[in-house]
NUVEX-893338 format. One record per residue (C-alpha): residue in three letters; x, y, z. Coordinates in pm, whole numbers, plus 50000, padded with zeros to 5 digits. Layout:
BEGIN
ALAXYZ...
//
This chain:
BEGIN
MET508085142250163LEU509405127650487GLN506785117650740LYS507185134451077ARG506975120351428ASN503585126151588PRO503735129751971LYS500185115651985ASN501705081951897ASP504075081252194ASP501645061752411ILE499765040452161HIS499015003852224VAL499844977251967PHE498264942751925VAL500844914951895LYS499784878451852ASP497064877052119LYS497054908852329LEU497794945952349TYR501104961052455HIS502294996652505ARG504395005752201ASN507565004052414GLU506784967752500ALA505384956552165LYS507954932652017VAL508394900551822SER511024874051886VAL514404874651711PHE513294840251590ASP510164854351424SER509994847351051SER509624884350972VAL513034890451131GLN514654859250987GLY513564863650626GLY510964890750577ASP508524861650579ALA505244879550641VAL502294895650462TRP500654928850534GLU497944954550458GLY497584991950505LEU494185003850628ARG492715038850647VAL490275047350928TYR487465072850902PRO484605079151147GLU482435058750910GLY484725028450944ILE487695013050761VAL487975018050386CYS487434985650188LEU488114964650497ASP486824931650361LYS488884934850041HIS492024941350245LEU491414911550470THR490744889350169ARG494054899850014LEU495894893850343GLN494474858750371GLU495104850650004SER498704862950029ALA499214841250337LYS497724811150157THR499954816749853VAL503084815150068ALA501724784550253PHE501004798250599THR499454769650794ASP497744791051058ILE495744819450902PRO493364837951137SER489754842751031LYS488394876550930ALA486384877151254GLU489554872051459ILE491404899151271LYS488504923651304LYS488364917051678ALA492074925051711ILE491674956951504LYS488714968451715MET490604961652040THR493504982651912LEU491415011951790ASP489315012252109ALA492415011252331ASN493855041352147GLY490575060352108MET491055061851733THR488155069251499ASP489725091851234GLU493075103851091THR494415068851154HIS496465044650947ILE496765007951041ARG499724986250945LEU498264951150963THR500934923950954LEU500734886250966THR504064868251010ARG504614831050978GLY505474832051347GLU508334821651569LYS510854794751467ILE512254768151698THR515724776151562SER517184798951296GLY516604787250941MET514704792050618ASP512524760750640PRO508874769750723ARG508614736750910LEU510644753751183ASN507634776251249GLN505754755651505ASP504114782051725GLY501464795351486SER501314828051297CYS501714862151461LEU499194889851395ILE500334925851451VAL497934955451449LEU499864988151453ALA497485017851445GLU498945052951436TRP497615088051420LYS498705095551064PRO497295119050800LEU497625111550429VAL501315108250349TYR501215131450044ASP499765165949989ASN497225158149717THR496945194749619SER500585202949541GLY501395168049409ILE504655148549400LYS507815147549189VAL509175113549085ILE512145098948904SER512465066548709THR514845042248879SER517185014948761GLN515574990649006ARG512984970348815ARG509744957748964ASN509534920249013SER507704900148750PRO505854867948842GLN508794846848724PHE510814860649016LEU508324870449288ASP504644875349212SER503584910949290LYS500084897949370ILE501534885749700HIS501404915149941HIS504554904150121ASN506964920950361ASN510034914950147LEU510164950950028LEU513844955649938ASN512914957949569ASN510804988749644ILE513095002849913ILE516075003949674ALA513925023649429LYS512935047449710ILE516605052149803GLN517355062449445ALA514505087649461ASN515815101049793VAL519305105749651ALA517785125149359GLY515715146649597LYS512385133749463ASP509305120649641ALA509105085849490GLY510805061849253LEU509045051748933MET509705014948865LEU509634998048523ASP508944961248472ASP511474936448331ARG510394945647974GLY510874983148023PHE507224992848059VAL505965013848351ALA504904992748649GLU504235015848946LEU505865039249195ASN507825023449479GLY504755025049702SER501715032349487ASN499995025449157LEU499955049348861PHE497335063148622MET497735086848326ILE495285106348114LYS495665112847741ASP492975128247521GLU490375122947798VAL491115085447821VAL492465071548148TYR495205045248135THR496845023848402PRO499624998048361TYR498674961548341ALA499184945048679HIS501854921648541ALA504584935148768CYS502704957949005LEU500424952149297PRO496814954749173GLY495994978649454ILE492624981849620THR492605019649569ARG493575012949207ALA490554990049170THR488335016449329VAL489455042549075ILE488805018548787GLU485285012148920LEU484625049448967CYS485645056348606GLN483425028548474LYS480425040548678ASN480885076648564ASN481375070048192ILE485055078948197GLU486895057247944ILE489605036848114LYS492055011347977GLU494804988848111ALA497844990447883ASP501594986747850LEU502795022347900THR506235036947832LEU508005065548003SER507565086447689GLN503795082747718LEU503845094248079TYR506095124047999ASN503555135447741ALA500395127047933ASP497705152947998GLY497765142548363VAL499275116148592PHE498295105648944ALA499245079149198THR496925057949411GLY497365039649740THR496045037150094MET498805058650244GLY498215088050009GLU494875079649844LEU494975099449515THR497965121949450PRO498795141749133VAL502265136048986VAL503625169948878GLU507075160048752ILE508655128548604ASP512405128048534GLY512495165948522ARG509585168648280ASP506685189448411ILE503295172448409ASN500085192448376ILE498355196648713ASN495175212448578ASP493895183448371GLN490105183048403VAL489775145148391THR492325141348671GLU490515167548879LYS487185150148818ILE488525116248931LEU490155131049241GLN486855147549332LEU484855115749264PHE487135096249496LYS486975122849767ASN483175122549750SER482895084749764VAL485735072349988ARG483665073650306THR480915053350144LEU483485025450101CYS484035023150477GLU483034992250675LYS482244992151046LEU483854966451270
//
């Protein structure tokens, strides 16, 4: 499912470092750490009229990721919220909006890997676009397992929500070549980790399972689903899951900010049931509650 250009985004304004720019003028330096080494952290935010879904949790993760990779200039939540509000107000956005929130280590005084070369402070980017959910959560998606494994903490901790996404992009390329919607990534031990851009859940005998977050991002939407199951007496477990278990699941769905909850209808050519009652119940619970998770700026 390839996202399409939306003409409404032709004249949007983007916040970069300390002010707004028309999208045609919104740029970072060729010396910025994001250009030099993918040295940045980011969050995806969904905007509803009621506010931004799980805003505080996203900002906490952004700040914690920046701290983990030793950013020395991390903006406060109040500063970030101010920049987000400026951007949304400038674009008149209150719904059907996705925000790509990025914090780079900033501009370097000369090319190089050493973070000590970053002496101009971090660079905050707020890119808000008119963008519906990326997947059709009624028809579902088809995925294929890829040879590209998800990073384990011994290589690059998936708990860091960083911009170095080549690991995931290579998996997505393999899915594209196969004509599928997403790449299913295993961890270094051969257990299911996640899709290239979202977390996974499966249902078997009315029990919900999700992979341990050893080699996947413990997503905020993932956490929301776990909480919804616990509050509604739906048994849920974290576990090491194999491809065989997913092939034979009663239902499988993906979670993430870009697509929220999306049924998986095919894995490696095996059809997955799309009428599982537990899956349908969870999708409906999320739909009914997502706006109650919104936070006003």
